[in-house]
SEVO-575708 format. One line per field, with one value per residue (C-alpha): y, x, z; residue number from 1; residue in three letters. Coordinates in pm, 1 decimal. Each point is the difference from the previous one (the first is absolute). Example, Ala and Ser with C-alpha at 12.3 -4.5 7.8 and 13.67 -1.06 7.14 Angstrom:
# residues 2
v = [-450.0; 344.0]
u = [1230.0; 137.0]
w = [780.0; -66.0]
nr = [1; 2]
rest = [ALA; SER]
This chain:
# residues 80
v = [25038.4; -31.0; -294.4; -310.0; -62.4; -303.3; 217.4; 292.7; -207.5; 41.6; 378.1; 26.7; 310.9; 187.4; 90.4; -306.8; 77.1; 317.5; -159.6; -7.3; -252.1; 264.2; 280.5; -216.3; -271.1; 89.7; -99.7; -285.5; -198.6; -41.8; -56.5; -280.9; -154.1; -4.4; -69.6; -159.8; -358.2; -190.8; 112.9; 361.9; -37.4; -133.5; 311.0; 221.9; -154.9; 41.6; 370.3; 83.8; -149.3; -225.5; 276.8; 261.7; -213.0; -103.2; 366.5; 85.6; -262.5; 92.5; 362.0; 59.3; -33.2; -137.4; -367.4; 101.5; 127.5; -363.0; -231.7; -181.3; -339.1; 166.6; 221.6; -308.0; -187.3; 278.8; 106.0; -358.0; -38.5; 335.8; 61.1; -351.9]
u = [2393.0; -365.9; -93.3; -148.4; -366.1; 80.2; 226.3; -242.4; -239.0; 242.8; -41.8; -374.6; 47.8; 171.9; -58.0; 199.6; -20.7; 199.5; 282.4; 336.7; 271.3; 272.9; -175.9; -187.1; 254.7; -16.3; -367.9; 14.1; 286.8; -142.3; -354.6; 99.1; 237.3; -267.5; -319.6; 111.1; -0.8; 304.0; -88.5; -15.9; 340.9; 140.2; -132.1; 152.5; 344.9; -28.9; -77.7; 238.6; 344.0; 86.9; 233.4; -277.0; -237.1; 281.3; 95.2; -363.4; -33.6; 339.7; -109.9; -79.5; -371.7; -90.7; -24.5; -220.0; -257.5; -73.3; -219.5; 226.4; 2.4; 85.0; 259.7; 181.9; -39.1; 129.4; 276.4; 126.7; -29.8; 149.8; 252.8; 82.4]
w = [21934.7; 97.4; 221.8; -162.8; 83.5; 213.6; 218.7; 10.0; 212.5; 292.4; -8.6; 58.3; 218.3; -280.9; -361.6; -97.8; -370.3; 69.0; 197.9; -172.5; 84.4; 0.7; 184.8; 249.3; 85.2; 371.0; -1.1; -249.0; 153.0; 353.0; -123.1; -235.3; 255.3; 270.3; -195.4; -325.6; -118.4; -122.7; -353.8; 120.5; 163.5; -326.8; -175.7; 271.4; -46.3; -377.7; 36.1; 284.5; 40.7; 292.3; 120.1; -9.8; 206.8; 232.2; 52.2; 70.8; 274.4; 148.6; 55.0; 368.6; 63.0; -340.3; 96.3; 294.8; -251.7; -90.5; 209.1; 252.2; -178.2; -332.2; 167.7; 130.0; -328.4; -226.0; 238.1; 3.9; -378.6; -94.1; 275.4; 111.5]
nr = [1; 2; 3; 4; 5; 6; 7; 8; 9; 10; 11; 12; 13; 14; 15; 16; 17; 18; 19; 20; 21; 22; 23; 24; 25; 26; 27; 28; 29; 30; 31; 32; 33; 34; 35; 36; 37; 38; 39; 40; 41; 42; 43; 44; 45; 46; 47; 48; 49; 50; 51; 52; 53; 54; 55; 56; 57; 58; 59; 60; 61; 62; 63; 64; 65; 66; 67; 68; 69; 70; 71; 72; 73; 74; 75; 76; 77; 78; 79; 80]
rest = [MET; ILE; LEU; PRO; LEU; ARG; ILE; GLN; ARG; LEU; PHE; TYR; ARG; TYR; HIS; ALA; ASP; GLN; LEU; ASP; THR; GLU; ARG; HIS; ALA; ALA; LEU; ILE; ILE; PRO; THR; VAL; LEU; SER; ASP; GLY; THR; VAL; GLU; ASP; TRP; GLU; TRP; LEU; PHE; GLN; VAL; TYR; SER; TRP; GLU; THR; ILE; GLN; ALA; TRP; ILE; ALA; GLU; PRO; GLY; HIS; ALA; ALA; MET; LEU; PRO; PRO; PRO; MET; GLU; ARG; PHE; TRP; THR; LEU; ILE; LEU; LEU; GLY]
């Protein structure tokens, strides 16, 4: 699935119109978690399952890719 326009704004360094939710999940998940709004997060959890996002953040080094406040926030939310 191609990213909606409102999500594409987060990927200004990329050809956002060419990003695919399946092929580029490793880029999309951390970008939306760190830079997105509440509405963007809602979209993210509609596209990817809770388990998929939880597994991403549980991978060693992945949470550290997020800015420190977002790392703490999402680790607490997703991993408890």
